[in-house]
C-alpha positions, 0 to 999 in steps of 0.5 A: 459532698462528694468523695472518690476513693480508690486503694487496694488490698494489703497483705494484713487486710487493711486497704491502702488509700491511692487515690482521693478526689472530693469536693463540695456541691452547690447545696454545701452550705444550704445543708450546712445551715440547715443543721447537716455536720460540717465536713471537716477533718474528722469527718472526712478521715471517718469517711476514708475509713468507712470506703474501706469496707466498700473498697474490699466487696469491690476487690472480692468481687473482682477475685470471684471473676478472677477465678471464675475464669481460671485466675490469672493468666500466665505473665510473659517474659520481659526485660526490665529497661534501666535507666543506667547501669549499677557499675554507672550508680556506683561511680557517680555515688563514689565521685559526687555524693557528697557535692550532690547533697550540697547542692540540696541544701540551696534554698533559692531555686534559681541558684540551686538549679544553676548548681545542679546544672553545673555539677551534672555537667562536671560529673559527666565530664569526670566519668564519661571516660570511664564507660567509653564502651557503654552505649549512651553512657552520658545519659545514664550518669546523668540519670544516676545523677538525678536518683542521687539527688533524690535519694539525697533530699529524701535522707535529709528529710527522714533522717534530720527533718529539714527540708531543701530550703531549710524549713521544719517539716510543718513550716509554710514559707512566707505569705503575703496577700493584696487586693485591689491590684488593677483598679480597673478589673471588677476584683483582683487579687494577688497571692504569694506564698514563697516563689509561687505567685499568682495574680487572679482576676473576677469579672461579673456579668448578666446571667445571659453571660453564662457558659453553654456546656454541650456535654453528657451530663445533666449540667447545661449552663455554668455561672461560676467559671474559673479559668487558670493559665501557667505561662513558661516564664512563671517557671523561668523558661521560654515556649509557646503559650497556645491554649490551655493544657491538661494540666492547666485545666485539671488545676483550674478545675480543682480550684473551681471545686474548691470555690464552688461551696461558698459562691452565693446562689442566684437568687442572692447574687444574680450575676455570671462570675467568670475568675481567671488565675494568672501565674506569674511565679510557680515553685510548689502548688500554684493551684491552691495559690490559684484559690487563695488568690480567687478568693481574695479577687472575690471578696475584693469585687463585692461577691458575697461568698460564705466564707474566705477559702485557701488551700495548700498542697501536702508531701509524703515521703516513705522511707525506712518503714516511716511516713514523713509528712510535709506542709507546703511542698516545693515544686522539687518535694513534689518530684522526689516525694511520694505523694501530692495531697491538696487540700483548701477549705475555709477555717470551719470545713473542707472543699475540696480534696484531691490526693495521688500517690506514687507508691502502693498505698497510704495507711488512713490514719496517715492521710487523717494525720496529713489532714490535720498537718494541713488545717494548721497551715490552712489556718495561718493562710486565711490569717494573712488572707484576712489581713489584706481583706476581712470579709466581702466588700458592701458593694460591687467596684465602680467599673463593675456592672450593677445588676437589678433582677426581679420577676414579673408576671409571665403575661406582662413579658410581651408588654415589657419586651413589646412588639419586635422588642420595640419597648426594650430596645427604646428603654435601652437606648434612652438609659443606656442600661442593658436589659434582659427578660427571662422566664422559666415557664412560671414567671418572668425574670428581668435583669438591668444591668449598667456601671452606673446606679442611677441608670439601673434605677430608671430603667427599673422605674420605666420597666414598673411603669409599664407594669403598673402603668399611670392613669391619664387624667382628663384635662391634663396636658402631656407631651407624647411621642407618636408609636403609630400611626393609622389611616383614621388618626395617630396613637401617641404615647403619653405616659410609660405603658400608656397610648391615647388616640389622636382622630385624624379629624383632630388633627391638621390645626384645624385644616382638613387632612387627606393622611396623618402622614401629612403632618406627623411622622412616626417618633414625632414629638407632640403636645396633646390633652386628654379628652376622654378616658372610656370605662376600659382605659381607652385614652382620646387626645386633642393636640394642643396648638402653639397658642397652648389651646386645644385645636378645634377639629378641621376634618379629614378622613383620606378623601378628595371628592366633596363630603357635602350632602350624600341624599338618601342618608336620612341622618347626620354624622354628629358622633356627640348623639344627635338623632340618627332616625331613631337608631343610636350607636349601640342599637342598630338593627343591622349588622355592621357589613350591612345598611339595610334596604332602602324603601324600594327594597331592591337593593342593599348599600354598603359602606365600608367606611361605617363599618370601619368606624364602628369597630375603631368606635368600639375599641377605642371610645366616642372618636369626637363629633363628625365635622364632615357633613352630609355624604350622598348616597353610593350607589 
């Protein structure tokens, strides 16, 4: 839990808090589970009190610096700008004080605003004639009316304990909560408190859809994002709807901080999450309403958050030496009050806090009391949310992607992806799943996503077969697909992760062919039978004819000339192990490129074809009998 506190030193030596920014981190829940104390109201109050000593030290250092440079500089002369003259203020109070106070007893915001506007225009018409010689008299009268309105609201709160809409100091407005408001969304939640209404949408995506952060801090990517939109119509106004403003960015960040500690880790929930809060109506604390709507939306979307989170905005009025704390402030109470104090958290602990004041500071004991008052309100809000949805749904919605994430050995990443992505693209095209493969330097991480759970399972099955390919059985027939063509034959995929070679001599339905491409193309389906599997796992295949029987070899190899007697070779080409003039395949007394010398010792004959056949045999095993017959010696 992180907390930043700013304060000033009072005359009595105490520290008055002026600003607080606090919130949990991604490790907050883990620490709580490990036994650390949860940051509740009591712990936070202790933290605020502990900050006083450090603030005093910082102020002392500042004073030392001031003394070192000769004290404070002289303050230059200036003229104070005023919004209105005392005479205009006296006239406004004498003429309209009672009428101004009556407008602040209208509970409905729209009706109250209308009444304020009518009264303002009436008072300006009545008083402007008394100040004909005063520059900007009408403007000063309007400013004086606003000050009188603020004084009337504050007086009623402090003296009577009654607020603008008639509520008591600790009363909440009417609450409501709904989920599954938009069926096609991955998750949605609608939260309303009085006139403030927020609709939130949750969208789930794969890990690679996280946000890239190009900043100066160590954080480079975000998988949890909350965006906050505050359109002009939410306050009954018209205006341009351009990009987000400073206020919207700040409110969105506060709600994101409040929710972050309860969001599940990537290992527990392999999704990227984007939440968007649309403020449909606003009359006080739309940012805390966004926290409530977001929590509802997450649970509706099947996100296993640790606990529901709710937020509440508190206010404070300081008058006549008395601090009066308000629960669930209206927009007008925020404007006329002395503090904006927003608290979010679960039923057990606080997840975020933001405080700023318009006065010189607030004693820590006043803040501690305000925290306890905020907890009572938060508990009521959480109960209303629980009526709508008590816990996260067991699974993500029908429209949301179903994501399966698992680790694979890092040396298997290449096999899953394939050359130029051929394997993974093939699986995606065949199943319709969205597949990503990443590595962290130690293991590979595969993520499979689709809105259809069956598609995810099928893609997982195919990838698992690549990781642990099945063994081809000798004599078994398979329907395969041509995945590669070479001069000496075609490689056919018969099982996931398992290819075999059909030698060119076995193609052509018993007839000799010059090129494999004459009878097969990449991607063609062909029925084959496993003829042999060597100790290294290399598979030799034979095509199956129309009669369902293996096709007999028909020769082939790419030459148009007669392959009869080669004269002088002294051996035939039977690959089944016939005599080769005292030399078997594994024990030739020459290298792969040489043929030895003839009987005369004057020449050396070299056959690139034999060398190539030898290399293929070592790689793929026995290629079957040679049906090409004898060959003449090349000179």
